[in-house]
VOPAGU-2260 file (C-alpha; in pm, 1 decimal, decimal comma):
REM VOPAGU-2260
SITE   aa  ch    i         X         Y         Z
SITE  MET   A    0    3573,7    1383,4     997,9
SITE  GLU   A    1    3735,5    1052,4    1094,7
SITE  GLN   A    2    3705,7     786,7     824,3
SITE  LYS   A    3    3752,5     413,3     863,6
SITE  ILE   A    4    3762,9     104,4     645,0
SITE  LEU   A    5    3529,1    -192,6     680,5
SITE  LYS   A    6    3624,2    -512,4     500,5
SITE  LYS   A    7    3332,4    -677,9     323,3
SITE  GLU   A    8    3398,5   -1008,5     497,2
SITE  ASP   A    9    3353,8    -829,4     833,3
SITE  ILE   A   10    2985,7    -741,3     781,5
SITE  GLY   A   11    2895,3   -1036,3    1005,5
SITE  LYS   A   12    3129,8    -903,3    1271,7
SITE  LEU   A   13    2952,3    -566,7    1263,0
SITE  TYR   A   14    2616,5    -742,0    1289,1
SITE  ASN   A   15    2731,8    -937,2    1595,0
SITE  GLU   A   16    2838,0    -613,5    1764,3
SITE  PHE   A   17    2485,3    -468,6    1753,8
SITE  SER   A   18    2229,5    -745,4    1699,3
SITE  SER   A   19    2173,9    -802,5    2071,6
SITE  GLU   A   20    2114,8    -431,9    2141,2
SITE  TYR   A   21    1912,7    -338,4    1832,0
SITE  LYS   A   22    1645,9    -482,1    1610,7
SITE  PHE   A   23    1880,0    -509,6    1315,2
SITE  TYR   A   24    1727,1    -455,2     968,0
SITE  ALA   A   25    1908,3    -479,3     635,7
SITE  PRO   A   26    1836,8    -542,5     265,8
SITE  ILE   A   27    1799,1    -905,9     161,1
SITE  LYS   A   28    1688,3   -1077,9    -158,4
SITE  GLN   A   29    1337,3   -1220,0    -131,4
SITE  LYS   A   30    1138,2   -1365,7    -422,3
SITE  GLY   A   31    1355,5   -1182,2    -671,4
SITE  ASN   A   32    1322,6    -843,1    -500,5
SITE  ILE   A   33    1534,7    -652,5    -250,7
SITE  VAL   A   34    1342,7    -590,6      72,7
SITE  PHE   A   35    1440,0    -473,8     420,8
SITE  GLU   A   36    1383,1    -740,9     686,6
SITE  ARG   A   37    1499,6    -807,9    1037,7
SITE  ILE   A   38    1823,6   -1001,2    1009,0
SITE  GLU   A   39    1900,1   -1330,3    1180,0
SITE  ASN   A   40    2182,1   -1440,2     950,5
SITE  PRO   A   41    2425,6   -1168,0     835,9
SITE  ASP   A   42    2512,8   -1378,4     530,5
SITE  ASP   A   43    2169,4   -1283,0     392,7
SITE  ILE   A   44    2259,8    -911,1     373,7
SITE  VAL   A   45    2282,2    -773,9      18,8
SITE  LEU   A   46    2447,5    -433,2     -22,2
SITE  ASP   A   47    2536,8    -433,4    -392,8
SITE  TYR   A   48    2179,3    -365,1    -496,7
SITE  LEU   A   49    1998,8    -109,9    -708,2
SITE  ASN   A   50    1748,9      72,1    -490,6
SITE  SER   A   51    1497,1    -169,9    -342,2
SITE  ARG   A   52    1159,6    -217,1    -509,5
SITE  ILE   A   53     987,0    -202,9    -169,8
SITE  PRO   A   54    1090,8      90,5      53,0
SITE  PRO   A   55    1196,5      37,5     415,3
SITE  LYS   A   56     924,3     273,1     544,6
SITE  SER   A   57     730,7     -24,9     687,1
SITE  ILE   A   58     999,9     -75,2     953,5
SITE  LEU   A   59     885,5     239,6    1134,2
SITE  PHE   A   60     541,9     273,0     971,5
SITE  PRO   A   61     405,2     -82,6     931,5
SITE  GLN   A   62     124,6    -166,2     693,0
SITE  MET   A   63     -81,4    -262,9     996,9
SITE  GLU   A   64       1,6    -127,2    1341,3
SITE  VAL   A   65    -166,9    -144,5    1681,1
SITE  LEU   A   66    -206,4     202,4    1832,2
SITE  PHE   A   67    -342,6      87,2    2168,4
SITE  GLU   A   68    -555,4    -184,0    2328,7
SITE  TYR   A   69    -865,6    -124,5    2537,2
SITE  LYS   A   70   -1092,4    -303,9    2780,4
SITE  LEU   A   71   -1456,1    -219,2    2850,7
SITE  ASP   A   72   -1590,8    -222,8    3206,1
SITE  ASP   A   73   -1951,5    -108,3    3222,5
SITE  LYS   A   74   -1925,4     257,5    3116,6
SITE  ASP   A   75   -1550,5     286,4    3168,8
SITE  VAL   A   76   -1280,1     222,9    2910,8
SITE  GLU   A   77    -932,8     114,6    3021,0
SITE  ILE   A   78    -663,8     206,2    2767,9
SITE  THR   A   79    -335,6      14,1    2747,4
SITE  ASP   A   80     -68,5     199,6    2552,2
SITE  ARG   A   81     210,5      36,9    2354,7
SITE  GLN   A   82     482,6    -112,0    2572,6
SITE  ASP   A   83     744,2    -166,1    2302,4
SITE  LEU   A   84     834,8     189,0    2205,2
SITE  ASP   A   85    1168,8     184,6    2385,4
SITE  GLU   A   86    1305,1     -82,6    2152,3
SITE  LYS   A   87    1604,1      28,0    1947,6
SITE  PHE   A   88    1627,1     -12,4    1569,7
SITE  MET   A   89    1931,7     -24,1    1348,1
SITE  ILE   A   90    1871,1      -1,0     973,8
SITE  PHE   A   91    2180,4    -106,6     782,4
SITE  GLY   A   92    2238,3     -36,4     413,4
SITE  ILE   A   93    1962,4     222,3     362,9
SITE  ARG   A   94    1988,4     452,2      59,4
SITE  PRO   A   95    1996,4     833,4      96,5
SITE  CYS   A   96    1649,5     887,7     -54,0
SITE  ASP   A   97    1489,6     644,9     191,3
SITE  ALA   A   98    1676,2     793,3     485,8
SITE  TYR   A   99    1539,0    1134,7     388,2
SITE  SER   A  100    1187,6     991,0     365,6
SITE  TYR   A  101    1203,3     921,0     740,5
SITE  GLU   A  102    1270,1    1290,3     796,4
SITE  LEU   A  103     965,6    1382,3     587,8
SITE  PHE   A  104     756,1    1138,4     789,9
SITE  ALA   A  105     881,4    1286,6    1116,7
SITE  ASN   A  106     805,4    1635,1     989,5
SITE  PHE   A  107     451,7    1533,6     889,8
SITE  PHE   A  108     380,3    1356,7    1220,0
SITE  SER   A  109     506,5    1641,1    1439,2
SITE  PHE   A  110     394,7    1953,6    1255,4
SITE  HIS   A  111      41,1    2008,8    1379,4
SITE  GLY   A  112      93,6    2186,2    1712,8
SITE  ASN   A  113      19,2    1963,0    2010,0
SITE  TRP   A  114    -108,4    1681,5    1790,1
SITE  LYS   A  115     193,2    1461,7    1736,7
SITE  ASP   A  116     221,7    1096,9    1642,7
SITE  GLU   A  117     421,1     987,8    1944,2
SITE  ILE   A  118     444,3     627,6    1823,1
SITE  TYR   A  119     626,1     712,6    1501,7
SITE  LEU   A  120     837,3     987,1    1655,4
SITE  LYS   A  121     952,2     764,3    1941,2
SITE  LYS   A  122    1053,0     487,8    1701,5
SITE  LYS   A  123    1234,5     738,3    1481,6
SITE  GLU   A  124    1421,5     871,3    1785,4
SITE  ASN   A  125    1532,9     518,0    1873,0
SITE  THR   A  126    1653,4     439,0    1521,8
SITE  THR   A  127    2012,7     440,6    1399,8
SITE  LEU   A  128    2070,5     462,8    1025,2
SITE  ILE   A  129    2380,8     315,2     865,1
SITE  GLY   A  130    2341,5     419,5     502,8
SITE  ILE   A  131    2524,7     347,7     181,6
SITE  GLY   A  132    2579,4     563,0    -126,8
SITE  CYS   A  133    2430,0     477,5    -466,5
SITE  ASN   A  134    2722,9     398,2    -694,8
SITE  THR   A  135    2481,2     305,3    -975,7
SITE  PRO   A  136    2142,9     482,5    -948,5
SITE  ARG   A  137    1852,0     328,3   -1138,2
SITE  SER   A  138    1746,3     485,0   -1466,9
SITE  THR   A  139    1416,6     575,1   -1297,2
SITE  CYS   A  140    1585,3     770,1   -1015,2
SITE  PHE   A  141    1571,4    1150,8   -1012,1
SITE  CYS   A  142    1675,5    1249,9    -659,0
SITE  THR   A  143    1906,6    1527,3    -783,7
SITE  SER   A  144    1603,8    1705,9    -933,5
SITE  VAL   A  145    1427,6    1727,4    -596,2
SITE  GLY   A  146    1719,1    1841,0    -382,8
SITE  GLY   A  147    1873,8    1501,5    -311,5
SITE  HIS   A  148    2195,0    1327,3    -409,1
SITE  PRO   A  149    2298,3     960,2    -446,4
SITE  PHE   A  150    2564,3    1022,9    -181,2
SITE  ASN   A  151    2363,8    1250,8      48,0
SITE  LYS   A  152    2488,4    1190,8     404,4
SITE  GLU   A  153    2273,3    1450,4     576,4
SITE  ASN   A  154    2012,3    1216,9     728,2
SITE  MET   A  155    2246,9     933,1     822,3
SITE  ASP   A  156    2422,4     842,3    1144,1
SITE  VAL   A  157    2693,0     643,1     965,6
SITE  PHE   A  158    2762,0     647,7     592,0
SITE  LEU   A  159    2926,2     373,8     383,5
SITE  THR   A  160    3078,5     397,0      38,2
SITE  ASP   A  161    3137,5      77,6    -158,4
SITE  LEU   A  162    3499,0      96,4    -274,8
SITE  GLY   A  163    3501,6    -249,2    -433,1
SITE  GLU   A  164    3675,5    -474,3    -181,7
SITE  THR   A  165    3598,1    -258,3     119,8
SITE  TYR   A  166    3364,5      11,6     250,2
SITE  LEU   A  167    3467,2     360,8     352,8
SITE  VAL   A  168    3297,0     431,2     687,8
SITE  GLU   A  169    3212,5     786,1     798,0
SITE  ALA   A  170    3047,6     885,3    1126,0
SITE  ILE   A  171    2798,9    1163,3    1047,3
SITE  SER   A  172    2600,0    1228,1    1367,1
SITE  ASP   A  173    2696,0    1212,8    1733,8
SITE  LYS   A  174    2506,2     885,8    1751,7
SITE  GLY   A  175    2710,3     763,2    1456,5
SITE  LYS   A  176    3036,9     859,8    1622,8
SITE  GLU   A  177    2947,2     638,6    1918,5
SITE  ILE   A  178    2867,7     353,5    1680,4
SITE  VAL   A  179    3202,4     383,0    1501,0
SITE  LYS   A  180    3384,2     410,3    1834,1
SITE  LYS   A  181    3243,8      69,0    1931,5
SITE  LEU   A  182    3389,1     -74,1    1611,3
SITE  SER   A  183    3744,3     -31,1    1738,7
SITE  TRP   A  184    3867,1    -307,5    1507,1
SITE  LEU   A  185    3806,5     -94,7    1195,1
SITE  SER   A  186    4124,1      20,5    1018,5
SITE  ASP   A  187    4200,7     381,9     927,5
SITE  ALA   A  188    4114,7     501,7     576,9
SITE  ALA   A  189    4390,0     622,2     345,4
SITE  ASP   A  190    4377,0     936,2     131,9
SITE  LYS   A  191    4327,1     720,6    -178,8
SITE  ASP   A  192    4012,6     569,1     -21,5
SITE  VAL   A  193    3863,2     911,6      44,0
SITE  LYS   A  194    3953,3    1028,3    -306,6
SITE  LYS   A  195    3791,6     720,1    -462,5
SITE  SER   A  196    3475,1     784,6    -261,8
SITE  GLU   A  197    3459,3    1140,2    -396,8
SITE  GLU   A  198    3509,2    1014,9    -751,5
SITE  LEU   A  199    3228,1     760,9    -713,7
SITE  ALA   A  200    2993,8    1029,1    -580,3
SITE  LYS   A  201    3070,2    1256,9    -875,6
SITE  LYS   A  202    3025,9     974,4   -1127,2
SITE  ALA   A  203    2690,5     877,6    -974,0
SITE  GLU   A  204    2567,1    1237,4    -986,6
SITE  GLU   A  205    2670,2    1273,1   -1350,5
SITE  SER   A  206    2475,3     959,8   -1444,9
SITE  PHE   A  207    2140,7    1137,3   -1396,3
SITE  VAL   A  208    1974,2    1257,1   -1713,7
SITE  THR   A  209    1650,5    1394,1   -1565,3
SITE  GLN   A  210    1646,1    1768,5   -1506,1
SITE  ILE   A  211    1328,9    1906,4   -1348,6
SITE  ASP   A  212    1267,3    2271,2   -1266,1
SITE  VAL   A  213    1089,5    2214,6    -936,5
SITE  ASP   A  214    1041,3    2584,3    -858,0
SITE  THR   A  215     851,9    2634,7   -1184,3
SITE  ILE   A  216     641,2    2323,8   -1120,9
SITE  VAL   A  217     544,2    2436,3    -771,5
SITE  LYS   A  218     455,8    2782,0    -905,0
SITE  ASN   A  219     251,4    2641,8   -1194,3
SITE  LEU   A  220      58,3    2403,8    -972,1
SITE  GLU   A  221     -67,9    2693,4    -761,1
SITE  LYS   A  222    -274,6    2817,5   -1056,6
SITE  SER   A  223    -343,3    2491,3   -1243,3
SITE  PHE   A  224    -602,9    2310,2   -1031,9
SITE  ASP   A  225    -852,9    2304,4   -1321,0
SITE  HIS   A  226    -602,7    2285,0   -1605,3
SITE  PRO   A  227    -668,4    2035,9   -1890,9
SITE  VAL   A  228    -328,9    1876,7   -1821,2
SITE  TRP   A  229    -494,4    1658,3   -1553,8
SITE  ASP   A  230    -710,2    1488,4   -1816,7
SITE  GLU   A  231    -396,0    1394,4   -2005,3
SITE  ILE   A  232    -203,9    1281,2   -1696,2
SITE  SER   A  233    -484,4    1058,0   -1569,5
SITE  GLU   A  234    -578,2     912,7   -1908,0
SITE  VAL   A  235    -396,9     578,3   -1875,4
SITE  CYS   A  236    -397,8     546,1   -1495,2
SITE  ILE   A  237    -580,3     229,0   -1382,4
SITE  GLY   A  238    -611,7     337,6   -1018,4
SITE  CYS   A  239    -425,2      40,0    -870,3
SITE  GLY   A  240    -245,8     249,9    -606,4
SITE  SER   A  241      94,4      82,4    -659,2
SITE  CYS   A  242     260,0     424,9    -685,9
SITE  SER   A  243     141,4     531,0    -341,5
SITE  TYR   A  244     176,6     198,1    -159,7
SITE  LEU   A  245     539,1     172,1    -271,1
SITE  CYS   A  246     614,1     540,6    -217,9
SITE  PRO   A  247     848,1     599,0      78,6
SITE  THR   A  248     680,2     931,9     163,5
SITE  CYS   A  249     308,3     846,8     140,0
SITE  THR   A  250     158,9     875,5     489,6
SITE  CYS   A  251    -212,0     803,2     434,3
SITE  PHE   A  252    -373,6     556,3     670,6
SITE  ASP   A  253    -713,6     446,9     796,9
SITE  VAL   A  254    -799,7     372,2    1160,3
SITE  ILE   A  255   -1030,5      89,1    1268,9
SITE  ASP   A  256   -1132,2     -71,0    1598,1
SITE  GLU   A  257   -1112,7    -449,1    1626,9
SITE  THR   A  258   -1348,8    -551,5    1907,4
SITE  ASP   A  259   -1366,5    -879,5    2095,7
SITE  GLN   A  260   -1722,0    -833,0    2224,1
SITE  TYR   A  261   -1726,9   -1166,4    2406,8
SITE  ASN   A  262   -1440,0   -1055,0    2632,1
SITE  ASN   A  263   -1523,6    -682,7    2634,9
SITE  LYS   A  264   -1190,2    -581,0    2491,0
SITE  GLY   A  265   -1034,2    -471,9    2164,9
SITE  ARG   A  266    -762,1    -274,7    1996,3
SITE  ARG   A  267    -732,6      25,5    1768,3
SITE  VAL   A  268    -516,4     -25,7    1460,2
SITE  ARG   A  269    -409,7     181,7    1165,6
SITE  ILE   A  270    -360,2      41,9     818,0
SITE  TRP   A  271    -212,2     191,6     504,8
SITE  ASP   A  272    -455,0     364,4     273,2
SITE  THR   A  273    -416,9     556,7     -50,8
SITE  CYS   A  274    -576,5     861,0    -207,2
SITE  GLN   A  275    -571,3     668,1    -535,4
SITE  SER   A  276    -854,6     446,8    -411,8
SITE  CYS   A  277   -1210,1     548,1    -503,8
SITE  LEU   A  278   -1311,3     452,5    -147,6
SITE  TYR   A  279   -1058,7     682,2      16,9
SITE  THR   A  280   -1283,8     989,0      35,4
SITE  LEU   A  281   -1618,9     808,0      26,7
SITE  GLU   A  282   -1845,0     947,7     300,1
SITE  THR   A  283   -2109,3     758,6     497,0
SITE  SER   A  284   -2380,6     951,4     312,9
SITE  GLY   A  285   -2258,9     802,1     -14,2
SITE  HIS   A  286   -2113,8    1130,7    -138,2
SITE  ASN   A  287   -1755,8    1120,0    -263,2
SITE  PRO   A  288   -1585,8    1461,7    -305,8
SITE  ARG   A  289   -1306,0    1300,6    -508,7
SITE  ASP   A  290   -1489,1    1041,2    -711,3
SITE  THR   A  291   -1306,8    1062,3   -1046,1
SITE  LYS   A  292    -970,4     930,6   -1155,7
SITE  ILE   A  293    -870,9    1279,4   -1268,2
SITE  GLN   A  294    -925,0    1418,2    -918,4
SITE  ARG   A  295    -729,8    1136,6    -754,6
SITE  CYS   A  296    -431,7    1161,5    -991,8
SITE  ARG   A  297    -427,4    1535,9    -943,1
SITE  ASN   A  298    -434,7    1501,0    -565,2
SITE  ARG   A  299    -129,4    1275,1    -558,5
SITE  ILE   A  300      86,1    1520,1    -754,0
SITE  MET   A  301     -56,0    1829,6    -586,5
SITE  HIS   A  302       7,6    1676,7    -245,2
SITE  LYS   A  303     377,5    1619,7    -308,0
SITE  PHE   A  304     458,4    1924,0    -520,6
SITE  SER   A  305     210,7    2191,1    -404,7
SITE  TYR   A  306      43,8    2120,3     -70,1
SITE  TYR   A  307     361,1    1987,9      92,5
SITE  PRO   A  308     572,7    2289,9     -10,4
SITE  ALA   A  309     292,7    2524,0     101,1
SITE  ASN   A  310     254,5    2359,6     443,4
SITE  TYR   A  311     611,9    2256,2     524,1
SITE  ASP   A  312     834,6    2443,3     276,7
SITE  LEU   A  313     957,1    2102,4     159,4
SITE  LEU   A  314     888,6    1876,4    -135,7
SITE  GLY   A  315     697,0    1557,4     -57,9
SITE  CYS   A  316     901,0    1352,8    -306,6
SITE  VAL   A  317    1253,4    1210,6    -267,9
SITE  GLY   A  318    1299,9    1111,6    -632,9
SITE  CYS   A  319    1342,5     739,1    -569,8
SITE  GLY   A  320    1155,7     655,9    -892,3
SITE  ARG   A  321     962,3     360,0    -750,0
SITE  CYS   A  322     630,7     495,1    -878,7
SITE  ILE   A  323     782,2     491,8   -1227,8
SITE  MET   A  324     936,2     148,2   -1188,2
SITE  VAL   A  325     623,5     -30,9   -1060,8
SITE  CYS   A  326     343,5     134,3   -1260,1
SITE  PRO   A  327     169,4    -136,4   -1468,3
SITE  ALA   A  328      42,5     131,6   -1708,3
SITE  ASN   A  329     393,0     277,3   -1764,6
SITE  ASN   A  330     305,6     616,6   -1621,0
SITE  ASP   A  331     619,0     820,4   -1561,7
SITE  LEU   A  332     601,0    1094,1   -1299,0
SITE  ARG   A  333     887,6    1275,1   -1470,2
SITE  ASP   A  334     680,5    1308,6   -1787,4
SITE  HIS   A  335     386,7    1441,0   -1586,8
SITE  LEU   A  336     605,7    1698,1   -1415,0
SITE  ALA   A  337     753,9    1802,3   -1749,2
SITE  LYS   A  338     402,5    1872,6   -1879,4
SITE  ILE   A  339     323,7    2081,0   -1571,6
SITE  GLU   A  340     652,5    2268,0   -1610,3
SITE  LYS   A  341     551,4    2371,3   -1964,5
SITE  ILE   A  342     214,7    2516,9   -1864,7
SITE  GLY   A  343     339,9    2874,3   -1827,1
SITE  LYS   A  344     548,0    2853,7   -2148,0
SITE  GLU   A  345     250,7    2731,8   -2351,9
SITE  GLU   A  346      31,8    3015,4   -2225,0
SITE  LYS   A  347     296,8    3270,6   -2317,0
SITE  GLU   A  348     332,8    3118,9   -2664,4
SITE  GLU   A  349     -43,9    3129,9   -2718,9
SITE  LYS   A  350     -55,4    3498,8   -2621,1
SITE  ALA   A  351     237,6    3574,0   -2853,4
SITE  VAL   A  352      56,6    3411,5   -3146,5
SITE  VAL   A  353    -259,5    3613,3   -3075,3
């Protein structure tokens, strides 16, 4: 694999190479938080950040998105599909966990036979990811417990490692190789640069203290739908939905029609929704099959660690730790998973005592 060196002062040069061809997104500081926005000034880019509070999922899956527009003519309906799906995106400075979340989204939106979300999949196809390793993961991160790594390059097109004064640049995919080829002004990396990158990756991995036995958790969840542990887990939850709105893998949305009845036209839009809302499963009849906090908390964890593995043979969590970081009630998903992991052990201990 060919490796190059990018000087930190040349970030603007890289931006200029691609900003006319791509919608160029990167992390910036906004109101005290790191968020991903479309860049107009490369000086705003911030790469020495702990993982962003707000995930970049909204770039490809916006909080509100038009699916199509329509016009009514007597009994006929004329549908106008989106005309912007050929636009190209470049997301610069994305972390490995968030890059993997795009893969989970693509898997979810393409799994059900002929029913595919062509809007998301087309945007994903037209997106180039230039990622960067996590030299200093947050204390709330646990990606290594769910199959990830702070230097996971698998879902990237180009991968950067912060070496201090420079970045090590590696082309991962064929698309990434074309990107690096265009950056002909990059210098070649030395052996010491590659070695330092490997040392940083090892140091980052060793910084994780959370160890979760995911296989045991998945197995225990299959037989624990009515277990008392859900009462304990949901006890202090206030149902705000912050965990799901700021989760990079939550896909729930609602669909509504906005109608301009004076001009006989309208549009269909989708908006983010969350299973943590008491209105999420409320039916027109007034019946709500998931009307308690216990049921909603259970659904969130079961979805990511039971239903997702059963349906896709994948976990629905990337271990970014945002749900832990933003919870106003100080709920910690790692603690919840630890309780679920102990279910089988507790039952064995009880039988041994008897």
